[in-house]
N, C-alpha and C positions, 0 to 999 in steps of 0.2 A: 640388392640395390640397383636400380636402373638409372643410367645417366641419360637425361633427355637432351636432344639437340636444341640449339637456339640459333636464331638468325637475326642479325641487326637489320632494322628497317632501313631501306635506302632513303626514304623520305620520312624524317621524323615527324612526330605528331605533338602538338601542344594541346593538352586537355584543360578543361575549365576547372576552376576551384571546386574541390569536393565539398559538399554542404550537407552531410548527414548529421542529424542531431546525436548527442551523446547517448541517449537512452533508447529512443525509438524513432523510426522514420515513418510518418504517416503520409501516404500519397494516394491519389485517386487515379486509377488507370482506365482508359477507354474500354468499352465493351468490345468483345471479339478476340479471337485467338491471335490475331496479327500483332497485338501490342502486349502480349503476355509478359515479355521479359523487359519491359520498359519501366517497371515500377521503381527501380532505383534512381531514375533520372529526376533530379530535383532542381535544375536550373536550365536556362536556355542553352548555354554553352556546352554543358555536359550532354544534353539531349541532341544537339546538333552534331557533336562529335560521334555519338552512338549511331546516329542515322548514316553518317558518312562512312563509318567503319563497316556497317552492314553491307554497304554497296561496294566495299573494298576500294574506296577512292582515297587518294592522298589529298592533302590540303590544296596543292597546286592544281590537281585535276578538278576538284570541286570549284575552285576559283575560276578556272577556264570555262567550265559549264555555266556558271552563274554570272559570267562577265564581271567578276570582281577581282581584287588583288589578293595574293596569298596573305599579305599582311592583314587585310580586313578579315579573312576567314580565321586566321590565327587569333586576332583580337577578340572576335566573337566567341570562339571556343574557350579562351582564357577568361572571359568575363570582363575584359577591359571596356568593351562597349556594352554597357549594362542593358540598354533598351534599344534594340535595333529598330529602324524605321520599317513601316509596313511594306514599303516597296522592296526593301532588302529581303524581308521574309518571303515575299512573293517570288523573288528571284531564286531564293534557296529552295523553296518548295518545288518550283518548276525544274530546277537543276537536279534535284534528288528524285523527281517523279513520285512524290508521296501520295499515298492513298488518303481518303478523306479523314480517317481517324488521326493519322500522323500529322496531316496538314493542320487539323484543328488544334492538336496538342502543341505543335511548334508555335502557332500564332498565339495561343493562350499564354504560353511561357514567355513570349516576347513582351507581353504586357505586364508581367508580374514584377514586383520589386526584387532586387538582387537577394539571393539566398532564401527566398520564400519557398515554401513547400508547394510543389506543383499540383494544381487541381485542374487536370487537363480536359475534363468534360463534366457538364452539369449533371448528367445522369449516371456518372461512374460509380463503381463500388469502391469502398475504402478498405485498404489492407494495411495491417500493422505488422511491422517486422522488428523483432527483438534484436538489439545489438548494443554494443558499447564502443563502437568505432569512434576514435577521437576525431575531432574536427580539424581538418587541414586548413591552415590559414594562408598558405601560398599555393600557387598553381603547380600542377604536376606536369612535367615536361617530358616528351618523348615516350619511348617504350611501347609504341604501337604494336610491333611484332611480338615483343615479349609478353605483353598483356594477353594477347590472343593465345599464344602458346601455353602460357601458364594456366589460363582459364581452361583450355582444352585438357591440360594435364590433370587439373583438379576434377574434371568430369570423369576421367578415365581411371584415376588412382585415388585411393583413400588417404594416402600420405604423400604429400609433395613437399620437398625441402628446397627453398631458394638458398643457394650457396654463392658467396662472393666475398671479395675483400672488403675491409672496413670502409664505410662511407659510400659504397657503390649504389645505395638506394634500395636495399632489401626491404626495409620497413615500409617505406612509402609505396613500393610496388605491391607488396602483399596487401596493404590496405586498399589499393585501387582494385585489385582482383577480388578482395573480399566484398567490397561495396557492390560490385557487379553481381554478387550472388545473394543479395539480401532477400530477393523474392523466391529463392529456390530452397530455402531451408526453414521449415516450420519451427524448428527449435532455436533459431537465431544464429547470428554470427558474432563470435566473441573474441575480442583481442586480449591476448595475455602477454604482458611485458615481463621478461625474466631478467633484464639487465640489472635492476636494482638488487637482485638476490646475491648474497655472499656465500650461500651454501645451497646445494641441490636438495636439501631436506625439505625445503618449502615449496618445491615445484607443484605438488598436488594441491596444496592449500591455495597457492596463488591462482591456479586455474579455477578452483572452486569459487574463490572470491570474485574473480572476473565475471563468472557466470551467475553470481548472486545465489549460490547454493549454500544451504546449511549442512555442513558435514560435522561429524563428531570431533571433539577435541580430546585427544588421549587415546583414541583407537587407531585403526589403520586408515589414514586419510586417503591414501590411494584407493583402497578397497571401497571406501564410502563414495569417493568420486566416481569410480567406474560404475558402481551400482546405481548412482543417481542419474547418470546420463546414458545408461545402457540401452534405453529404448527411445532416446531422443534423436531427431534428425537435425544436426547442426554442423556448423563449420567452426573449428577452433583455429585461430591465427596465433601461433606461439612464436614470439619474437625474441631474438638474441639468445640462442641456446648454447653458444659455444663455450661459455665459462662454466656451465653446469651440464656439460654434454652427456655425462654418464647418467645423471639423474633424469635429464630431459628424455634421453633415449628410452630409459626404462618405463617412464610414465607414458610416453607416446605409444610404445609397443603394447602396453596393457590396454590403452584406450582403443587402438586400432584393432586389436585381436578380440576384444570383448564387447565392443560397442559398434555393431554393424552399420548403423546409420550416421555415425560421426565421421566427418572428414577433417583432416588436419593439414593446414598449410603452415609450415614452419620456416623460419629464417635462421641461418647460422653461418659462421665462417667455415664450417666443415659439415659434412653429412652426419645424420644421426646414426646411421648404420643399422637401421631397423629393417627386418625382412619386409619386402614389398615396397620399400621407399623408392620414390621417383625423385631423382636429383636434377634440379635445373640450375645451371651455373649462369648467374646474371652477369651479362657483359657490361662494360662501361657504356656511357652514352655515345651515340654516333658522333664521329668527328668529320670535319670537312674532307671532301674528296679532292685531293690536290692533283694538279697535272704533273705527270712524270717528266715532262720536258716543256721548255718554253719559259718566257720571262713574264707572262701576263699575271698580274696579281689577282687575288681572290676578291670578288665583289661581295657586297652586303647580301644581295639576293642569293648568291651561291653559298655564302656562309650560313644563311638561315636554314639551309637544308640539313644542317647539323644540329642535333638536339642539344649537344654540349654548348654550342654557341648561343642557341636560343635561351638556354637556362642562364648563361652568363649575362646576356643582354637584359633578360627579364629581371634578374636580381640586381643588376647594376642600376637599372632605371628605377627600381624601388628605392635604392639607397640615394640616388641622385637623379631627380626628375629631368635634368638637363642631358643625361647620358643618352646617346643614340648610336646604334650600329650603322656605320656608314661605309662607303667604298674606301675611304681613307684609313679607317681603323679595323676593317673586317679581317684582314690578314693577320694583324697583331693579336686581335682577340682569338682568332683561330689557333695561333701559336700558343697562346696562354692555355687554352683548353687542351691542346695536345700535350703541353708540358705537364699538365695536371692529369693526364691520362684519361680524360673524360669522366673522372670520378665526381659524382654530383656534390658530395659534401665539400671536397676541395674547391670546387667551383663556387659553391655557396659561401665559402669562407673568403674566397678571393674577390668576388664581384663587388661586395660592399666597399672595397678599397677605391672604387670609382669616385667616392666622395672626395678623395684627396690626391689620387693619381690618375693620369691618363693611362690608356692601355699600354702605351710604350714604356711609361715609367714603371708600371706594375710588372711588365715582362722583365725589365732589367733587374728587378729585385727578386725574381723567383728562385735564384740560387740560394737565397736565405728563406726558403719557403716555410721552414719550421718556426721561424721567429715572426715571419710576416703574416701567416695565415692563422689568425686567432679570432675568436668571437667572444662577446660578453653578453650572452642572451640567457635569461633565466629559464627559458623553455628547453634549452639544450642540456643534455647530460654532460658531466665533466669531460668524458672521453670524446665528446663531439665538439668541444669548444676550441680545441687546437688541433692542427694536423699532426703534431707530434704525439699528443695523447691518443689520437685515433689508432696509431700504429703501436704505441706502448701497450694498449689493451690486448692486441694480438701477441706481441712479443713476450709479455709477462706470462702468457698461458703456455709457452713452449717449454719443452724439456731442455736440459743442458746440451744434449747432443743436437737437438733441433736448432737451438740458438747458435751453436758453433757453425753448423752448415749454413744457416740463414745469413750469418755475418759474412761468411766466405763468398756467398753468391753476390754480394755487393761489388765484387771485383769485376764482374761481367758488364760490359757496355752494351751488348746486344743479346740476341737469343743464345741459348746454350743447350747442349745435350746432357743427358743424365751422366754420361761418362765424364764430361767436363766438370760437372758439379762435384762428382766424387773425387776428381783429381785435385781440386783446390782446397779440400778440407784438411786442416792441420790441427791436431795430429790425425793421421789417417784412420778411417773406419774400414772394417772389412767389407766385402762386397754386399753381404746381406744386411749388415747394419746400415750401410749407405742407402740401400734400396728402401728399407723401412723408414729411415729418417726423411729421405727425399719424398716418399709417398705421403708422409704426415704433413710436410710443408705444402704439398699440392692440395691435400684434403682441406687444409686450413686456409686455402686461398691466398697464401703469401707467395706461392709460385704458380704461375699461370701456364697452361699448356698452349703451345702455338702449333696448330695442325696444318699450317699452310703448305708445307713441303711434303716430300716423300718420307722424311725421317722425323720422328717425334722430337720436337724441340720445346724449350721452355723459356720463360722470361719473367722478369720482375717489372712491375710498374715503375715509372721513373721516380715517383715519390717514395715507394718502398725501397728502391735501389739506393736512393740518397740516404735513407734511414739506416739500411744495412751497412753502407760504407762508413757512416758516422760511427756506428757501433764497432765496426772492424778497427777503426783508428783508436777508439777509446780502449779497446782490449789489447792494444799494441800488437796486433796480428797482421797489420797491413803489408809490411815488407815480406813476411813469410808467405802469405797467401799470394801476393803479386809474383813472387819467384816461382811458386807452383803453377800459377797461371801461365807464365812465360814458358816454363818447361813443357807444359801440356801442349801449347800451341806449336812450339818448336818440333816436338815429337810427332804431332799430328801432320804437319806439313812435310816433314822428312819422309814419313811413311807414304804420303800422297805422291810426292815427287818421285819416289822409287817406283811406284806403280806406273806413273806417267812415263818414266824412262824405259820401263820394260815393255809397255804396250804401245807407246806412241800416241795414246788417246789422252788428250788434256782436258776434255770437257768437265770431268768430275773435279779435277784440280781447280779449274777456273771457278766452278760453282762453289767449291769449298772456300776459296779466298773471298769471293763476293759475300758469302754468308758470315765469315769471321772477320771482315774488315774492321769493324769498330773495335773488336777486341785486340786485333793486331796492333792498332794504333795505341791502345792503352798499354799493351805489353812492351812495344818498342819505346814509348816514352819512359816507362819505368826502367827499362834496361839501360838507357843512356843516362838517366838521372841517378840511378842507384848502383852503378858499377857492375852491371851485368852485360857488358858490351859483347862478350863472346857469345853468350846464349842468344842475345838479341840478333847478332849478326848471323848466327846459324839459322835462326827462324827466317830472317829476310832472304838469305841465300836459298833456302828451300822453297820459298813462296813462288819463285819464277817471276822475274822482273816484268815480263810482258803481260802478266796478270793485271798489273796496275793500269796499263793502257786499255785492257779489255773492259774495265769498269769505268774508264774515262778519267783516271786520276794519275796519268803518267808523270806529271810534274811532281806530285807529292811522292811517288815511289822513287823517282830520281833523287830528290832531296834527302829522303830517308837513307837510301843506299849510300850516298856520299857521306852522310854524317857518320854512319857506322864504319865505313872504310877509313875515314880520317881518324876515328877513335881507336881502331884496332892496332895492336903492336905488330912489329915486323916478324914476330915468332909464329905467326899464323899465316904463312904464305898461301896455303890452299884456300883458306877462307877468304883472304883478300882477293885471290884470283877469281873466285866465284862472284864476289860482290862487284869487282871491276868488269867482269864479263857482262853482268846484267846492267851495270851503268852504261856500258857501251851500247847495248841493245836499246835501252830506253832513250839515251841521248840521240841515237840515230833515228828512232821513231819520232822524236820531238823536233827533228830537223837540226839538232846541235851537233853537227858532224865533227867539228874540231874536238870537242869534249869526248865524243865517241872514239876518235882516233887515239887520244891520250889514254883513255881507260882501257881500250882493247889491247894496246901495246903493253900496258902494265899488267893486264890479265895474263898475257903470254909469258912475261918475265916471271911473275909469281908462280904460275903453273909449272914452269920449268924448275923453279926452286923447290917446289913440292915433290917433284919426281913422280907424280901421278900421271901415267900415260893417257888415261881416259880424259883427265882434266886438261892436259896439254892439247889433245885433239879438239876438245870442245872450244878452248880458248882460241886456237888457230882458226877454226871454222868461223867463229864470230869475228875474229880479226880480219879474215878475208872479206866478209860482208862489209865491214866498216871501211876497209880500203877501197872497195868498189864504190861506196857512197862518196868517198873523197876523190874518186877518179884516179887512184894510184894503182893502175892495173898490174904492174909488175909485182908490187908487194902483195897484192891480192892473190895473184897466180902462185907466188912462192909459198904463201901461207896455206893455200888450198892444197898444193902438191904435198906439202909436209903433213898436213892433217890426214890426207888419204893414205899415207904410209902406215898410220896406226890402225890396228884392227878396230873396226867399229863395234863396240860392245853392246849397243842398244839400238832400237828402232829410232829413237830420238836423235842419236848421234848420226845415223845414216841420213835422216831428214835434214839436219843442219848442213851437212856437206853437200847434199843435193841442192838445197836452197842457195848456198853460196855459189855453186857451179852455175845455176840458172842466172843469178844476178850478174856474175862475171860475163857470161855469154851475152847478156843484154847490153851491158855497157860497152863491150867490145864490138858491138854492132852486129853480132850473130843472132839476129832476132828470130829467125826460123828455128835455130837450135834452142834458143831460150824458151820459145813457145812449146817445143816438144818436151823439154825438160820439165816445165811446169805441168804439162799434161800428165807426164809420168808421175810426178809428185802428187797431183790430185788423185790419180787412180790408187796409188799406194795408201794415201791418207783415207780415202773412202773405204778401202778394204779393211783398214784398222778401226774404222768407226770414229776417226778423229775429226769430227765435223768442224770444230773451231779452226784447226790448222788447215783443213780443206778450204775453208772460206778465205783464209789468208792467201793460199796458193791461187785461188780463183781471182782475187783482186790483182795479184801480181801478173797472172796470165792476161787479164783484161788490159793492164797497162802496157804489156808487150804488144798485144793486138792493136791498141791505139797508136803505139809508136810506129808500127809498120803500116799504118793507114787503114786498118780494118775496123772502122768505127762501129759498124753495125754489130759485129761480133763482140766488140768491147762492151757496148751497151747491153747486149743480150746477157753476157756473163754477169754484169753487175745487177741487172734487174732480177736475175735468177737467185742471187744470194741475199738481196736486201731483206726479204721477209724473214728468213731464218736468222739473220744477224740481229734483227730487231727483236724477234721472239726470244733469242738467247741472251738478250741484253748485252751483246758484245759491242759496247758503245764506241770504243776506240776504232775498231774496224768499220763499224757502221758509219761513223763520221767520215772516215777516209773514203769509203765507197761512195758516199753521197757527193763528196768533193770531186771524185773521179767522174762520176756520172754527169755532174753539172758541166765539167770540162768537155766531156764527150758530146753532150747535147749542144753546147755552144759551137763546137766544131761542125755540127750538122745543121746549125741555124735555128735550133729549137730553143729560142731565148727564154720564153715563158716557162717551159718545163725545167730549163737549166736554173732559172731564178728560184723556183720552188725547192729544188734540191739544195742549192747553196744556202737558202734561208734556213732550212732545217739543220743543215750541217753547222752553220754559224751559231744558231741558238744552242745546239747541243754542246759545241765546243766552249762557248762562253759560260754556259751553266755548269759544266762539269770540270773543265780544265782551261781557264782563260790563258794560261801560258803555253797552250798547245800550238804546234805549228798549223794545225787544221783551222784554228781561228783565223790566222793570217791568210791561209789559202782560201777559206770560205769567203772572207771579206774581199779578197782580190777578185774572186769570181763575180761577186755582187758588184764590185766597182766596174769590172769589164762589162757586165750586163747593163749597168747604168750608162756607161760611156757609149755603148752600142745603141742605146735608146735615146741618146742626145742629151743626157744629164751630165755634162762635163764637170760642173762645179762639184756636184755630190761625189762623182767618181774620183776626182782629184783629191778631195779631202780624205776620202777613205784610203787612197793610194799613199798619201803623205803619212798617214798613221802606220800602214803596213810596212812601209819602207823603214820607218824609225824602229819598229819592232824587229824587223829583219836584221837591222844592224846590231840591235841590242842582244839578240840571242844567237847571232851567227847562223841564220837559217840557210841550209843548202837544199836546193830543190831537185826533185827527180824530173824526168822528161815532162810529165803531165803538168806539174806545178810550174815548171819553167816555161812551158808553152803558154800558159795563162798569163804569166807576168809579161812575156814578150808581146802578146796581143794587147794587153792593157797599156803598156808603154806606147805602142804604135797607135792605139786608138786615141789616147790622150794627146800625145805629141806636144806641140807648142801651146795649144789651147789649154791642155792640162797643166802645163807649167804656170801659165798666167793665172788660171783658176786657183791653183794651189797657193800662189803667192797672195791672192786676195785674202785667204784665211790662214794667217801665220800662227795663230794661237794653237797650242797643242790640246786637242780634245782627249778626254779620257776614253778608255776602252768601252765603257758603258755608253758614252755619248756616240761613239763611232758605230757601235752595234745598232743603237737606236736609229741613227742616221741611215745606215745601210738597209735596215729592215722597214723603214717607214714607207 
């Protein structure tokens, strides 16, 4: 079995309504070899699409050439505009650079009635193609890349199987591919529907009936079938093989091995397993490309680049002619399509609800998707009439062991590894049983592979996950599986932090946390809710508190650590000490120095109670850093001196003490010594390969250089690290570095470049962690920039907001942030006070950010 690669098209395609008659398709094709493969084109839209694809043009590219809108091209291809004007056709002919035959064909088709058979030239020859392909009554959306790849696969392989989850569009896609081959098979193209069968015994007879063959009754039907088609050149499209997989595999194997001119295009939720089979895994429809940062919403034009959104809009407008995709609802429609995983059938069930709901109302009801998404259409099979029945069809075909594992996978909120999947199954399977069961679930398209990273990971579609979670609850297994899930994550992070402590390299640990974040949230919520506080606290303590700021969620991390600290009993002093130490680190990073001081003092007290010397040294080093931030130098010096008396058991322990020493030197005014210490720290971290920690040291070094007046060096250091911080998605440090760089540039008079940095920092902080101190600092830099540009009123309004926020969170600034605030206050002066008094109403954070960025 060969697995074929597939690629999602970046610009999705909307194809016209397919119009091939049920029995035969009679068309007339122009003379000459150039139009040999156009015989299947039966209407203007389909023909236009084929011509465009031949030249490898997207709809937007053709629209640009023809001086038309993308919407107009899409409407023509879908058949919405039934009779295009002659001038439009002329523009298209010129844009496509058509030869005389194709130009004549396109013009003739533009004059024919919808769905008429194309007679594209008066002197053409007539060809008849045998087929029983059903008539599609709705437009086919997207799949430009997939259609091309599957067509190529059918050319190269005699057996191609489209595999995918239920409702993903396997049937419609196979029909589109089959229609494109009508003129290439003298024995016809035959569609065989296996879904109605209750037993595999009737597979040979069903194929024979579809092909209108007379085979004996009472003899060997398969043998008679093979003999009848042994010398025919035809394409069999065998649909929905999964529930009779063994029989379908046996029949297809016999046909492929004994009928050399027969090709088979099958669809199934799992491969047939026939030697020589090429498997193509059909992906969901393309979804909108969202911006990774910024507050700009999705426009209708951007949303239409998604095939999933185009399908929703198309079906919604069919249900309600008043529906239109607009800039106001595009983002909501995109979110609906994302929540439905880009699955065509789910979207087809959702879109008709536009008759009674706005997109926002529909989105609010998607948590009840299994009750909401139903249809009552006679042309749909029962399993296609509700979203629940769609997945029931797959679930009912699973073995008991497969059902057990599938239910357990509903606990995962994000992607997961095979090891994670095996760990949450209760009762446990042995390793080889787990491998076999998990492989079966992936083969049956209930579990999807996610190959984006270096390690193989897997996921469930959101709809499938909701179904599995529901089954988990119905089986009364949720608590047991949630406990296994929590224990797995705890053990995973404890092993990771042990590696970090021994090597000093935290990059792998940070990446692990970013990958597992959604599941950490699920596990932490379960631990607090269901009395697993100890296990949950152990997991959070192992995660490394600074990891939360790395991904831009420092406030969330702080709140979770505080909740577990408060819930723990006094009999776990070592665990409380670890939580308090991380609370101190996060609170300090967020500018909440008073909270940091309380937490670090408690960490030292609890560490002493535990008697663990390594833990005491760690708590003391972090307490020293916290005392530095509070400008309590004597306490910082005492804590650091005591920490250094303990033998440093790990590279990380040595780094913490060195970091505390550098911070103390800086606050004491020994800037030259602080710079030397940070340089030593950078060299050590570089030697360890600890790139993330090296970036932290670089930022601290730049702040020391700025404080001692070396602005050029400070700017050079930040500009050096920004690309790597962004590439590594180290959002907390990246935002801090942007704020620093903006401050440095203001000091050198480069106001425009400072504004650009501050705007990006403000957007990031607001999007990822609105409670972050970096939002306040970014806004203050922008306020200073506005004030220096003469916009006192705007600057004062922003300053009024940041001052209120400052008081609310107890923000304590380092030298860089303090220098900005001082300059802002001096720049505003009396004029700022007057301007601030003009606007006494309290604006929201969103309003202030918009005001600052306007």
